[in-house]
C-alpha positions in Angstrom: -0.7 -40.9 -1.5 2.9 -39.8 -1.5 4.4 -38.1 1.5 7.9 -36.6 1.8 9.4 -34.9 4.8 11.6 -31.9 4.6 13.2 -30.3 7.7 14.7 -27.2 6.4 15.8 -23.9 7.9 13.8 -21.4 6.1 11.6 -18.5 6.4 8.1 -19.1 5.3 8.0 -19.0 1.4 5.1 -19.8 -0.8 4.4 -18.2 -4.1 1.2 -16.2 -4.5 -0.6 -15.1 -7.5 -2.0 -12.0 -5.9 -1.4 -10.1 -2.8 -2.5 -11.1 0.7 -4.6 -11.2 3.6 -5.7 -8.7 6.2 -6.0 -9.5 9.8 -9.6 -8.9 11.2 -10.6 -5.7 12.8 -12.6 -7.2 15.7 -12.8 -10.6 17.5 -16.2 -11.4 15.8 -14.5 -11.3 12.4 -11.8 -13.8 13.5 -13.1 -17.1 12.2 -11.2 -18.4 9.2 -11.2 -17.9 6.3 -12.5 -14.5 7.2 -9.3 -13.9 9.2 -7.9 -12.7 6.0 -8.9 -10.9 2.8 -6.9 -10.6 -0.3 -6.5 -7.7 -2.5 -5.2 -7.6 -6.1 -1.5 -7.5 -6.8 0.1 -4.1 -6.5 0.4 -2.3 -9.8 3.8 -1.7 -11.3 4.0 1.7 -9.8 4.0 0.2 -6.4 7.2 -1.8 -6.9 9.8 -1.0 -4.4 13.3 0.2 -5.1 14.8 -1.3 -8.2 18.1 -3.0 -7.8 19.8 -0.6 -10.3 20.0 3.1 -9.7 17.2 4.6 -11.9 17.9 7.6 -14.2 14.3 8.8 -14.9 13.8 11.9 -17.2 12.6 13.9 -14.3 13.6 16.9 -12.2 12.1 17.8 -8.8 12.5 20.9 -6.7 11.4 22.0 -3.2 10.2 25.7 -3.7 10.3 28.5 -1.2 12.7 26.7 1.3 16.5 26.7 1.7 18.6 24.4 3.6 18.9 25.6 7.3 15.6 27.6 7.1 13.3 27.9 10.0 9.8 26.7 9.1 6.5 28.4 9.9 3.9 26.1 11.6 0.2 26.3 11.5 -2.3 24.7 13.8 -4.0 21.5 12.3 -6.2 18.6 13.6 -3.3 16.7 14.9 -1.4 19.7 16.2 1.2 21.9 14.5 2.0 21.2 10.9 3.8 22.8 7.9 3.6 22.7 4.1 6.2 22.0 1.5 5.8 23.0 -2.1 7.3 20.6 -4.6 7.6 21.1 -8.5 8.4 18.1 -10.7 8.8 17.9 -14.5 9.0 14.8 -16.6 6.3 12.9 -14.7 3.8 10.8 -16.5 0.1 9.9 -15.7 -0.3 8.7 -12.1 3.4 9.1 -11.0 3.6 9.8 -7.3 5.6 12.3 -5.3 6.1 11.6 -1.6 7.5 13.8 1.2 9.5 12.4 4.1 10.4 14.0 7.3 13.1 12.6 9.5 12.8 9.1 8.0 8.9 8.9 8.0 6.6 9.4 5.0 4.3 12.3 5.5 2.2 12.8 2.4 1.7 11.9 -1.3 0.2 13.5 -4.4 -0.4 11.9 -7.7 0.1 13.4 -11.1 -3.5 12.3 -12.0 -3.8 14.8 -14.8 -0.5 13.9 -16.4 0.7 17.6 -16.2 4.1 18.3 -17.8 4.9 20.5 -14.9 3.4 19.2 -11.6 3.4 21.5 -8.7 1.8 20.4 -5.3 1.7 21.3 -1.6 2.5 18.5 0.8 1.8 18.7 4.5 4.2 17.4 7.1 4.1 17.1 11.0 7.1 17.8 13.3 6.3 14.5 15.0 8.9 14.7 17.7 8.7 18.5 18.5 11.2 21.2 18.1 14.6 20.6 16.4 16.0 19.9 12.9 14.2 17.8 10.4 15.5 16.3 7.2 12.9 16.6 4.4 13.3 14.3 1.5 11.4 13.9 -1.7 10.7 10.4 -3.0 9.3 9.4 -6.3 7.3 6.4 -7.4 7.4 6.2 -11.2 5.6 3.6 -13.4 8.8 2.8 -15.2 11.4 3.1 -12.4 9.7 2.0 -9.2 10.1 3.9 -6.0 13.3 5.7 -4.9 14.8 8.5 -3.0 15.8 11.6 -5.0 18.6 14.0 -4.2 16.2 16.7 -3.4 16.6 17.0 0.4 17.2 19.7 2.9 17.4 20.2 6.6 15.0 22.7 8.2 14.4 23.7 11.8 11.3 23.8 13.9 11.7 26.3 16.7 8.2 27.4 17.7 6.5 24.1 18.5 4.1 25.3 21.3 5.2 24.4 24.8 2.7 22.0 26.4 1.3 20.9 23.0 1.7 17.0 22.6 3.6 15.9 19.5 2.5 12.8 17.5 4.9 10.7 19.6 3.5 12.2 22.8 0.0 11.3 21.6 0.9 7.6 21.3 2.7 7.6 24.7 -0.6 8.8 26.2 -2.8 6.4 24.2 -0.7 3.4 25.4 -1.0 4.5 28.9 -4.8 5.3 28.6 -5.8 2.1 26.8 -3.3 -0.5 28.0 -1.8 0.9 31.2 1.6 0.7 29.6 4.2 3.4 30.0 6.4 3.5 26.8 9.0 6.4 26.5 10.2 5.4 23.0 7.2 3.9 21.1 7.6 2.9 17.5 6.1 5.6 15.4 5.3 5.3 11.7 3.0 6.8 9.0 1.1 5.0 6.3 -0.1 7.0 3.2 -2.8 5.5 1.1 -1.3 4.9 -2.3 -4.4 4.7 -4.5 -7.9 5.8 -4.1 -9.4 2.3 -4.2 -7.2 1.0 -1.4 -9.3 0.1 1.6 -6.9 1.3 4.3 -7.0 5.1 5.0 -3.9 7.2 5.6 -2.9 7.1 9.3 -0.2 7.1 12.0 0.6 3.6 13.2 2.2 2.5 16.3 2.8 -1.1 17.3 4.3 -2.7 20.4 5.1 -6.5 20.9 5.3 -6.9 24.8 5.3 -10.2 26.4 2.5 -12.3 25.0 0.6 -9.5 23.6 0.7 -7.3 20.5 -0.7 -3.7 20.9 -1.7 -1.7 18.0 -2.7 2.0 17.8 -3.9 3.9 14.8 -4.2 7.7 14.7 -6.1 9.0 11.8 -5.7 12.5 10.3 -9.2 13.4 11.5 -8.0 12.8 15.1 -9.9 9.5 15.6 -8.1 6.4 16.9 -8.4 2.6 16.5 -6.8 0.4 19.4 -6.4 -3.3 19.4 -4.7 -5.8 21.7 -4.0 -9.4 20.3 -2.7 -12.4 21.9 0.7 -13.8 20.7 1.3 -17.6 20.7 -1.8 -18.3 22.8 -5.6 -18.0 23.0 -7.1 -15.8 25.6 -10.7 -14.8 26.4 -10.8 -11.8 24.0 -12.1 -13.9 21.1 -9.0 -13.3 19.0 -7.3 -16.2 17.4 -3.6 -16.3 18.1 -0.7 -15.0 16.0 2.9 -15.6 16.2 5.4 -13.4 18.1 7.9 -12.3 15.3 10.9 -14.0 16.9 11.9 -17.6 17.6 11.9 -20.9 15.8 8.7 -21.9 14.1 7.6 -25.2 12.4 5.6 -25.1 9.3 3.6 -27.8 7.7 3.2 -27.0 3.9 0.5 -29.2 2.3 0.4 -29.3 -1.5 -2.9 -30.5 -2.8 -2.7 -31.6 -6.4 -5.8 -31.3 -8.6 -3.9 -33.0 -11.5 -4.3 -30.1 -13.9 -1.1 -28.1 -13.6 1.6 -30.3 -15.1 3.5 -30.3 -11.8 4.8 -33.2 -9.7 5.3 -33.7 -6.0 9.0 -33.4 -6.8 8.6 -30.0 -8.4 6.7 -28.4 -5.5 8.8 -30.0 -2.7 12.1 -29.0 -4.2 10.8 -25.3 -4.5 9.9 -25.5 -0.9 13.4 -26.5 -0.1 14.8 -23.7 -2.1 12.5 -21.1 -0.5 13.2 -22.3 3.0 17.0 -21.7 2.5 16.5 -18.4 0.9 14.3 -16.9 3.4 16.2 -18.1 6.4 19.1 -16.2 4.8 17.0 -13.1 4.6 16.2 -13.3 8.4 19.9 -13.9 9.1 20.9 -10.9 6.9 18.3 -8.6 8.7 19.6 -9.8 12.1 23.2 -9.1 11.2 22.2 -5.7 10.1 21.1 -5.0 13.7 24.4 -6.4 15.2 23.1 -9.8 16.1 24.9 -13.1 15.8 21.9 -15.3 15.4 18.7 -14.8 13.4 15.8 -13.1 15.1 13.5 -15.5 13.2 14.0 -19.0 11.8 11.6 -21.5 10.2 11.7 -25.2 9.5 9.4 -26.6 6.9 7.8 -30.1 6.5 6.3 -30.7 3.0 3.3 -33.0 2.5 1.7 -33.9 -0.9 -1.9 -35.0 -1.2 -3.6 -36.2 -4.4 -6.4 -36.3 -5.5 -8.1 -33.6 -3.3 -10.3 -35.1 -0.7 -12.8 -32.4 -1.5 -12.6 -29.9 -4.5 -12.7 -26.2 -3.8 -12.2 -26.2 0.0 -9.5 -26.0 2.7 -8.7 -28.8 5.1 -10.5 -28.7 8.5 -8.2 -29.2 11.3 -9.8 -32.5 12.2 -8.7 -34.2 8.8 -5.1 -32.7 8.6 -3.5 -35.8 10.3 -5.7 -38.2 8.4 -4.8 -36.7 5.0 -1.1 -36.0 5.6 0.0 -38.4 8.2 1.3 -35.5 10.4 -0.1 -34.3 13.7 -1.2 -30.6 13.2 -0.5 -29.9 16.9 3.3 -30.4 16.1 3.3 -27.4 13.9 3.1 -23.5 14.5 1.7 -22.7 11.1 -0.1 -24.9 8.5 -0.2 -23.9 4.9 -2.4 -25.3 2.1 -1.2 -24.8 -1.5 -3.6 -26.0 -4.2 -2.0 -27.1 -7.4 -5.0 -26.1 -9.4 -5.1 -24.4 -12.8 -8.8 -23.4 -12.2 -8.2 -21.9 -8.8 -11.4 -23.6 -7.6 -11.3 -22.4 -4.0 -10.2 -18.9 -4.8 -13.1 -18.5 -7.1 -15.6 -19.5 -4.5 -13.8 -17.7 -1.6 -13.7 -14.5 -3.6 -9.9 -13.9 -3.2 -6.8 -15.6 -4.2 -5.5 -16.5 -0.8 -5.4 -15.7 3.0 -3.3 -15.7 6.0 -3.5 -14.4 9.6 -3.4 -17.0 12.4 -0.8 -19.2 13.9 1.2 -20.5 16.9 -1.9 -22.1 18.6 -1.4 -23.3 22.2 -4.8 -25.1 22.2 -6.7 -27.4 19.8 -7.0 -25.6 16.5 -10.4 -24.0 15.6 -8.8 -23.1 12.3 -7.3 -25.8 10.2 -5.3 -23.8 7.7 -3.4 -20.6 8.7 -2.3 -19.8 5.1 -3.8 -20.6 1.8 -2.4 -20.1 -1.6 -3.0 -21.6 -5.1 -0.5 -22.2 -8.0 -1.8 -22.6 -11.5 1.2 -23.7 -13.4 5.0 -23.8 -13.4 5.3 -20.1 -13.9 3.4 -19.5 -10.7 5.6 -21.9 -8.8 8.9 -20.5 -10.0 8.1 -16.7 -10.5 8.9 -14.1 -8.0 5.3 -13.6 -6.8 5.4 -17.1 -5.2 8.5 -16.4 -3.2 7.2 -12.9 -2.4 3.9 -13.8 -1.0 3.6 -16.8 1.4 6.9 -16.4 3.3 6.9 -12.5 3.0 3.2 -11.3 2.9 1.1 -14.2 4.4 3.7 -15.1 7.0 3.9 -11.4 8.0 0.1 -11.4 8.5 0.5 -14.5 10.7 2.7 -12.4 12.9 0.3 -9.4 13.1 1.3 -7.3 10.1 -1.6 -5.4 8.4 -1.6 -3.6 5.0 -1.5 -0.2 6.8 1.8 -1.1 8.5 4.8 0.5 6.7 7.6 -1.9 6.1 11.2 -1.7 6.6 12.2 1.4 8.6 8.9 3.0 7.5 10.4 5.0 4.6 8.3 5.5 1.7 9.8 2.9 -0.6 9.0 0.2 1.8 5.2 0.3 2.1 4.3 -3.2 1.0 5.5 -6.6 2.1 5.2 -8.1 -1.3 8.1 -7.2 -3.5 7.4 -8.3 -7.0 11.2 -7.9 -7.8 12.0 -10.7 -5.5 13.6 -8.6 -2.8 12.2 -9.7 0.6 10.6 -6.9 2.6 9.4 -7.0 6.3 8.1 -4.4 8.7 11.4 -4.4 10.6 10.6 -1.3 12.7 7.0 -2.4 13.7 8.0 -6.0 14.1 10.4 -4.8 16.9 13.5 -5.8 14.9 15.1 -2.4 15.5 16.3 -0.6 18.6 13.9 2.2 19.3 14.9 3.3 22.8 18.7 3.4 22.3 19.6 0.7 24.8 21.4 -1.4 22.1 18.8 -4.2 22.2 16.3 -4.6 19.4 12.8 -4.3 20.9 11.5 -7.8 20.2 14.3 -9.2 22.4 14.4 -6.3 24.9 13.2 -7.2 28.3 12.0 -3.6 28.7 11.0 -2.8 25.1 10.3 0.7 23.8 11.7 2.3 27.0 9.0 0.7 29.1 8.9 1.8 32.7 6.9 0.7 35.7 4.9 -2.5 35.7 
């Protein structure tokens, strides 16, 4: 057995063949590997913004509204709402048109009939009450990715009924009712289901990282809610396995298990781990600098281990055998990753999904041996963008609480997925608390009174 130690500043990066894991919806679902399920990779139309400014052969127009108009509201399930009519030409089959209102995605329609002139009505909600709202049209095109168009205008909401709760007001009340927490500036975002076969339904999402707990509230378009509290960096009596608070310095043990059929060596995989570590720590530093910070919100150090032959084909390591097989004490690490070097993807075939992720930062003896699992079949899987865009982006985000229905970045339409197959790291910066929501100059994850919290 060959072992080699790397202690590298990095964000967690491992390359994945398909996209990633979902966190469980109830404590009873929390036993690994059920802590995570994996979907197929996003289709090309889901690719976030390309690096070059696209010039697609399309035109798009908002009909019936001019800049400065006052909009007419109607009463809906979630309160007052309005409609915007959009006309687009030059779209092809399944191209998507999104509407944004004051930075949040509101609705989407797909050109499912490949109409040469596509006209649709998109609903939106004045989510913070009366005032001005910038309406912006985004496109997601098969050949150009997702991007913001120049079709935008500012409208005024003047007749939001007094005493009627806004979407933001609803979340403030839900935090108070369910968690006895008073937040005056909760993070508010909206997720729009991109395809019919996606499991997660369209919803409003609010997340709050407060102390050693993560609180999540979903508000669906039919008025129903889903409310969950999860422990951060510790086990509690709720039955949830722990996840990591998205700030601090974390230690990773990345175990490469060589089935001997990929043509890769231990030097190949450990050198990529080195590269990925450096690259993603730079990403975390850049995101932190963008918020006016001098030091990174998040930093990861990685230790690489190499095991061959596999002690048991088609399985993940139990916690009790990690030290025996690698020589490292698993309790010394916050997150443990197993990467099978296996052209046949043996475990994935029996598990029914490519990989998983969703636990970490245990403060007690591990009931789960592996927090993240991922296979690589060949050198292309090792070196291609999906590898760098999955473990350290997608699966690591799951280990900090992220779910597929959490919008990424600042919750704009072009940032709905953590995995960016163009090798541009994306993270849910707003929902991770990496932005200042309450205007006190401190990002929420570092704020002693986050989200404008008052009282005890």
